[in-house]
Wavefront OBJ file of the C-alpha trace (Angstrom):
o trace
v 0.000 0.000 0.000
v 2.947 2.322 0.491
v 3.247 2.828 -3.269
v -0.246 4.278 -3.657
v 0.466 7.872 -2.558
v 3.325 8.500 -4.994
v 1.403 6.871 -7.854
v -1.626 9.087 -7.481
v 0.437 12.200 -6.879
v 2.136 11.680 -10.223
v -1.194 11.287 -11.980
v -2.669 14.353 -10.307
v -0.161 16.682 -11.954
v -2.088 16.437 -15.238
v -4.954 18.755 -14.372
v -6.852 21.440 -16.214
v -8.066 24.739 -14.828
v -11.099 26.816 -15.752
v -11.239 30.589 -15.802
v -13.045 30.626 -12.435
v -10.306 28.943 -10.438
v -11.803 25.443 -10.584
v -9.335 22.662 -11.232
v -10.541 19.527 -12.970
v -8.291 16.610 -11.975
v -8.252 13.341 -13.900
v -10.354 10.408 -12.780
v -8.841 8.991 -9.558
v -7.686 5.386 -9.293
v -10.382 2.815 -8.576
v -11.102 2.359 -4.888
v -10.082 -1.145 -3.845
v -11.158 -3.190 -0.851
v -8.022 -2.398 1.198
v -8.302 1.323 0.595
v -12.028 1.278 1.360
v -11.276 -0.526 4.639
v -8.659 2.090 5.522
v -11.093 4.921 4.829
v -13.838 3.288 6.892
v -11.430 2.655 9.775
v -10.056 6.197 9.672
v -13.578 7.639 9.773
v -14.582 5.373 12.660
v -11.525 5.831 14.874
v -11.458 9.603 14.460
v -15.152 10.241 15.040
v -15.153 7.898 18.053
v -13.227 10.606 19.904
v -16.399 12.697 20.019
v -18.316 10.106 22.015
v -15.880 8.612 24.530
v -17.029 11.033 27.214
v -20.767 10.276 27.051
v -20.901 6.988 29.023
v -18.250 8.314 31.426
v -20.005 11.530 32.458
v -21.340 10.066 35.711
v -17.930 8.882 36.983
v -16.042 11.742 35.348
v -18.173 14.378 37.010
v -17.934 12.653 40.388
v -14.148 12.341 40.137
v -13.707 16.020 39.265
v -16.410 17.061 41.758
v -18.533 18.683 39.051
v -22.362 18.735 38.896
v -24.179 17.093 36.003
v -24.816 20.428 34.305
v -21.083 21.219 34.295
v -20.036 17.730 33.197
v -22.523 18.059 30.352
v -20.286 20.734 28.858
v -17.659 18.090 28.000
v -19.696 16.590 25.120
v -21.159 20.006 24.353
v -17.763 21.607 23.728
v -16.568 18.528 21.862
v -19.524 18.754 19.488
v -19.182 22.527 19.214
v -15.501 22.145 18.342
v -16.461 19.625 15.705
v -19.014 22.006 14.199
v -16.495 24.869 14.142
v -13.826 22.621 12.649
v -16.169 21.455 9.911
v -17.142 25.014 9.052
v -13.647 26.541 9.178
v -11.284 23.662 8.322
v -13.123 21.017 6.275
v -13.511 23.295 3.192
v -9.721 23.239 2.828
v -10.108 19.753 1.329
v -11.114 21.438 -1.942
v -7.981 23.622 -1.907
v -5.245 21.305 -0.599
v -4.286 17.642 -0.720
v -6.771 15.854 1.543
v -4.139 13.310 2.558
v -1.954 15.988 4.144
v -4.926 17.552 5.902
v -5.975 14.182 7.337
v -2.469 13.507 8.644
v -2.196 16.941 10.265
v -5.537 16.521 12.014
v -4.573 13.014 13.179
v -1.498 14.442 14.914
v -3.566 17.199 16.525
v -6.141 14.668 17.717
v -3.463 12.541 19.389
v -2.300 15.616 21.307
v -5.827 16.680 22.335
v -6.673 13.201 23.619
v -3.459 13.076 25.644
v -4.272 16.435 27.232
v -7.784 15.198 28.056
v -6.438 12.106 29.783
v -3.958 14.134 31.831
v -6.266 17.083 32.609
v -5.925 18.111 36.301
v -9.367 19.701 36.490
v -12.599 20.438 34.692
v -11.383 23.683 33.102
v -8.468 22.010 31.317
v -10.649 19.056 30.325
v -13.213 21.393 28.767
v -10.491 23.185 26.783
v -9.071 19.859 25.594
v -12.573 18.692 24.659
v -12.905 21.645 22.308
v -9.583 20.635 20.749
v -10.736 17.037 20.350
v -13.766 18.232 18.435
v -11.730 20.462 16.138
v -9.208 17.724 15.279
v -11.781 14.930 14.947
v -13.058 16.662 11.815
v -10.571 14.512 9.921
v -13.569 12.186 9.553
v -15.168 14.864 7.395
v -12.129 14.820 5.120
v -12.271 11.035 4.854
v -15.911 10.804 3.719
v -15.536 13.258 0.797
v -12.356 11.392 -0.134
v -14.408 8.220 -0.528
v -17.022 10.101 -2.561
v -14.260 11.433 -4.820
v -12.759 7.993 -5.370
v -16.152 6.403 -6.170
v -17.962 6.534 -9.505
v -21.304 8.337 -9.639
v -23.252 5.075 -9.963
v -21.600 3.624 -6.841
v -21.288 6.757 -4.732
v -24.183 5.928 -2.426
v -22.818 2.453 -1.721
v -19.230 3.629 -1.189
v -20.255 6.485 1.075
v -22.555 4.082 2.923
v -19.669 1.658 3.482
v -17.386 4.361 4.885
v -20.271 5.619 6.995
v -20.642 2.088 8.353
v -17.100 2.379 9.660
v -17.871 5.799 11.078
v -21.004 4.550 12.808
v -19.226 1.496 14.171
v -16.719 3.926 15.639
v -19.546 5.739 17.400
v -21.015 2.441 18.579
v -17.777 0.947 19.848
v -16.661 4.219 21.432
v -19.585 4.127 23.846
v -19.187 0.445 24.662
v -15.413 0.532 25.060
v -15.288 3.806 26.990
v -17.931 2.643 29.437
v -16.058 -0.616 30.079
v -12.606 0.974 30.302
v -13.869 3.707 32.647
v -15.463 1.080 34.869
v -12.277 -1.030 35.044
v -9.399 1.452 34.920
v -10.900 4.921 35.195
v -11.957 7.526 32.670
v -8.419 8.881 32.131
v -7.270 5.523 30.769
v -9.821 5.738 27.973
v -8.412 8.996 26.658
v -4.842 7.672 26.787
v -5.782 4.463 24.961
v -7.625 6.509 22.349
v -4.511 8.626 21.766
v -2.435 5.482 21.190
v -4.997 4.065 18.738
v -5.082 7.348 16.837
v -1.297 7.391 16.533
v -1.313 3.890 15.016
v -4.006 4.911 12.555
v -1.971 7.934 11.484
v 0.849 5.612 10.446
v -1.568 3.470 8.408
v -2.987 6.564 6.692
v 0.509 7.826 5.883
v 1.344 4.503 4.215
v -1.932 3.728 2.470
v -3.899 6.837 1.527
v -3.377 8.357 -1.959
v -2.732 12.016 -2.571
v -5.659 14.103 -3.837
v -5.342 16.885 -6.372
v -7.102 20.118 -5.311
v -10.201 21.188 -7.218
v -9.847 24.945 -6.699
v -7.180 27.592 -6.227
v -9.320 29.815 -4.028
v -7.711 31.004 -0.819
v -9.235 30.371 2.607
v -11.206 33.633 2.775
v -12.523 33.115 -0.756
v -13.519 29.545 0.157
v -15.479 30.889 3.110
v -17.262 33.414 0.915
v -18.024 30.769 -1.694
v -19.758 28.667 0.963
v -22.311 31.419 1.482
v -22.946 31.383 -2.261
v -23.403 27.603 -2.234
v -25.786 27.897 0.718
v -27.924 30.507 -1.026
v -27.881 28.732 -4.381
v -28.928 25.216 -3.373
v -32.236 24.701 -1.551
v -31.532 20.968 -1.286
v -28.421 21.745 0.763
v -30.359 24.016 3.127
v -33.074 21.398 3.649
v -30.517 18.673 4.308
v -28.554 20.736 6.849
v -31.676 21.884 8.688
v -33.323 18.449 8.839
v -30.110 16.721 9.919
v -29.495 19.370 12.567
v -32.967 18.924 14.030
v -32.533 15.160 14.194
v -29.148 15.665 15.835
v -30.692 17.694 18.674
v -32.772 14.747 19.870
v -30.055 12.194 19.132
v -27.464 14.091 21.161
v -29.860 14.942 23.980
v -30.625 11.230 24.431
v -27.036 9.951 24.431
v -25.608 12.876 26.426
v -28.081 12.428 29.293
v -28.482 8.644 29.255
v -25.504 7.886 31.528
v -26.608 10.447 34.127
v -30.202 9.152 34.059
v -29.130 5.519 34.411
v -26.813 6.429 37.284
v -29.495 8.346 39.192
v -32.587 6.224 38.478
v -31.179 2.714 38.065
v -27.859 2.994 39.963
v -26.022 1.703 36.893
v -22.402 2.594 36.172
v -20.469 3.653 33.101
v -20.166 0.095 31.784
v -23.961 -0.292 31.607
v -24.344 3.054 29.856
v -21.707 2.066 27.344
v -23.255 -1.351 26.773
v -26.539 0.308 25.836
v -24.606 1.853 22.973
v -24.732 -1.570 21.310
v -28.227 -0.582 20.272
v -26.484 1.780 17.879
v -25.501 -1.227 15.762
v -28.746 -0.525 13.935
v -27.201 2.713 12.705
v -24.219 0.843 11.293
v -26.596 -1.503 9.471
v -28.624 1.431 8.173
v -25.717 3.082 6.359
v -25.112 0.547 3.564
v -28.830 -0.217 3.237
v -29.673 3.469 2.971
v -26.885 3.991 0.444
v -28.165 1.223 -1.810
v -31.769 2.384 -1.493
v -30.724 5.948 -2.284
v -28.986 4.718 -5.449
v -32.060 2.723 -6.524
v -35.142 4.591 -5.248
v -33.863 8.110 -4.694
v -32.511 9.668 -1.486
v -35.586 11.810 -0.743
v -37.664 8.728 0.060
v -34.971 7.530 2.471
v -34.879 10.858 4.335
v -38.633 10.813 4.970
v -38.765 7.186 6.062
v -35.764 7.594 8.373
v -37.091 10.756 10.025
v -40.481 9.112 10.605
v -38.802 6.105 12.249
v -36.763 8.351 14.545
v -39.807 10.373 15.617
v -41.818 7.235 16.390
v -38.958 5.726 18.399
v -38.448 8.837 20.515
v -42.184 9.154 21.153
v -42.437 5.532 22.297
v -40.300 6.290 25.370
v -43.104 8.458 26.756
v -44.627 5.152 27.914
v -41.810 4.535 30.420
v -43.673 5.807 33.531
v -46.242 3.017 33.093
v -43.617 0.244 32.956
v -41.529 -1.518 35.562
v -37.761 -1.175 35.715
v -37.141 -4.107 33.365
v -39.743 -2.895 30.899
v -38.249 0.577 30.912
v -34.793 -0.752 30.088
v -36.153 -2.899 27.266
v -38.035 0.068 25.840
v -34.923 2.268 25.931
v -32.933 -0.377 24.050
v -35.662 -0.920 21.452
v -36.133 2.804 20.909
v -32.381 3.331 20.527
v -32.231 0.603 17.870
v -34.987 2.238 15.828
v -33.985 5.882 16.142
v -30.308 5.143 15.473
v -31.352 3.305 12.322
v -33.564 6.197 11.232
v -31.098 9.003 11.978
v -28.190 7.332 10.196
v -30.310 6.382 7.161
v -31.295 10.041 6.815
v -27.657 11.112 7.079
v -26.439 8.788 4.308
v -29.294 9.905 2.055
v -28.508 13.558 2.709
v -24.844 12.960 1.909
v -25.829 11.337 -1.381
v -27.926 14.406 -2.233
v -25.293 16.933 -1.220
v -22.287 15.238 -2.841
v -24.115 15.241 -6.182
v -24.748 19.000 -6.226
v -21.288 20.289 -7.244
v -18.427 17.746 -7.324
v -15.746 20.461 -7.387
v -17.082 21.851 -4.067
v -17.606 18.563 -2.281
v -15.620 19.479 0.849
v -17.448 22.783 1.213
v -20.854 21.175 0.708
v -19.940 18.496 3.238
v -18.818 21.206 5.663
v -22.151 23.004 5.423
v -24.160 19.803 5.913
v -22.172 18.663 8.933
v -21.964 22.124 10.463
v -25.747 22.070 10.644
v -25.685 18.574 12.076
v -23.120 19.258 14.776
v -24.598 22.581 15.779
v -27.631 20.411 16.478
v -25.439 17.920 18.347
v -23.890 20.613 20.539
v -27.298 22.188 21.162
v -28.795 18.817 22.025
v -26.065 18.056 24.567
v -26.463 21.433 26.282
v -30.263 21.618 26.138
v -30.638 17.948 27.056
v -28.596 18.373 30.261
v -30.652 21.438 31.213
v -33.957 19.675 30.446
v -32.921 16.618 32.460
v -32.193 18.829 35.480
v -35.473 20.737 35.214
v -37.992 18.356 33.602
v -36.519 14.902 34.102
v -36.139 12.126 31.562
v -39.651 12.634 30.170
v -38.636 16.169 29.226
v -35.693 14.790 27.242
v -38.076 12.400 25.453
v -40.427 15.263 24.543
v -37.498 17.353 23.268
v -36.235 14.512 21.043
v -39.710 13.744 19.690
v -40.533 17.350 18.801
v -37.234 17.947 16.999
v -37.563 14.673 15.042
v -41.074 15.639 13.931
v -39.760 19.024 12.838
v -37.050 17.246 10.807
v -39.717 15.091 9.161
v -41.599 18.241 8.207
v -38.473 19.677 6.559
v -37.874 16.438 4.641
v -41.462 16.466 3.363
v -41.414 20.135 2.371
v -42.009 20.505 -1.392
v -38.842 20.971 -3.447
v -38.075 24.425 -4.693
v -39.553 26.192 -1.657
l 1 2 3 4 5 6 7 8 9 10 11 12 13 14 15 16 17 18 19 20 21 22 23 24 25 26 27 28 29 30 31 32 33 34 35 36 37 38 39 40 41 42 43 44 45 46 47 48 49 50 51 52 53 54 55 56 57 58 59 60 61 62 63 64 65 66 67 68 69 70 71 72 73 74 75 76 77 78 79 80 81 82 83 84 85 86 87 88 89 90 91 92 93 94 95 96 97 98 99 100 101 102 103 104 105 106 107 108 109 110 111 112 113 114 115 116 117 118 119 120 121 122 123 124 125 126 127 128 129 130 131 132 133 134 135 136 137 138 139 140 141 142 143 144 145 146 147 148 149 150 151 152 153 154 155 156 157 158 159 160 161 162 163 164 165 166 167 168 169 170 171 172 173 174 175 176 177 178 179 180 181 182 183 184 185 186 187 188 189 190 191 192 193 194 195 196 197 198 199 200 201 202 203 204 205 206 207 208 209 210 211 212 213 214 215 216 217 218 219 220 221 222 223 224 225 226 227 228 229 230 231 232 233 234 235 236 237 238 239 240 241 242 243 244 245 246 247 248 249 250 251 252 253 254 255 256 257 258 259 260 261 262 263 264 265 266 267 268 269 270 271 272 273 274 275 276 277 278 279 280 281 282 283 284 285 286 287 288 289 290 291 292 293 294 295 296 297 298 299 300 301 302 303 304 305 306 307 308 309 310 311 312 313 314 315 316 317 318 319 320 321 322 323 324 325 326 327 328 329 330 331 332 333 334 335 336 337 338 339 340 341 342 343 344 345 346 347 348 349 350 351 352 353 354 355 356 357 358 359 360 361 362 363 364 365 366 367 368 369 370 371 372 373 374 375 376 377 378 379 380 381 382 383 384 385 386 387 388 389 390 391 392 393 394 395 396 397 398 399 400 401 402 403 404 405 406 407 408 409 410 411 412 413 414 415 416
């Protein structure tokens, strides 16, 4: 695999340029199974960094003597950093070699995770959490890379496969972090994550091809062009808004689950992490949604997925009428369904957005995921506040209302 980068770099020198600063590189080399596996792994390991803290919030807050509302700022700042990084850094993938950007962010992520694991107090942990979010945006350089390497007819399937790796990273991050925190403490999880990220950086350096830029615009011009893309494409605005609304409920659920389980069921971090296994449905949804989007159209997938998520969130309103065992079973079942729905909508939205303007794929991806992770950060912050003031039922109502709003956006007639 070490020969791939130099081979593609040589090919990428034969590019043409339009009068508007857009570079049209030649067709990239076909994406093979080993390269696809590397891309999926890179997406999963990097994005997992965003979610390690969620199952550990109960023990983390107790160890640092912080209330639940303060501990809730750890995932909030991580998600906010991710949103800022997507908006300000991810567009650079259109201007520079994505391989170099991915490697730089991998190094930064290793450093941020190390600082998190060694943080002496909550203030330093919160600052490091913001850094983790910024650097973890390497995942949003990996996904457009896969879309670039795939042919138009296979783009949904290829993106779905890489998203499967990304979603497995989310799934395993919750399970592993809960178990590691229970056995060796929450600091150990951050240190292990830093080591895993360093190993991945070596694999990326050896196996990922170079990517020719598609524009010569500078950073400020890239930022201005994003506003033009946002105004020009209604499909992009709908996708970002709907995905952001879904993300509010998704993040509110997972950011408050560990605290709720600790207070109501006296369950530790390992149990909260184990419940993340329900997210396996999301990993299954990605390739299925990609194939369905290729065959039936992505709009149908967005509506079906949003409806599933809304129904799953609403079902948890029945918890007060169930015993403890019934409540746990309902939480697991609901998580399976809403994870499936949310991730199906995401893959379908990516298929829509990546087809709008291939030369601006990184910028379009940045706009979509900025909307999503603004919703994630909002959901973590609002969910913690709602849990403190309205209990778990309030979190359920919040998630249901935002999912229904997302469904409304997905069903809104095109062109309006």
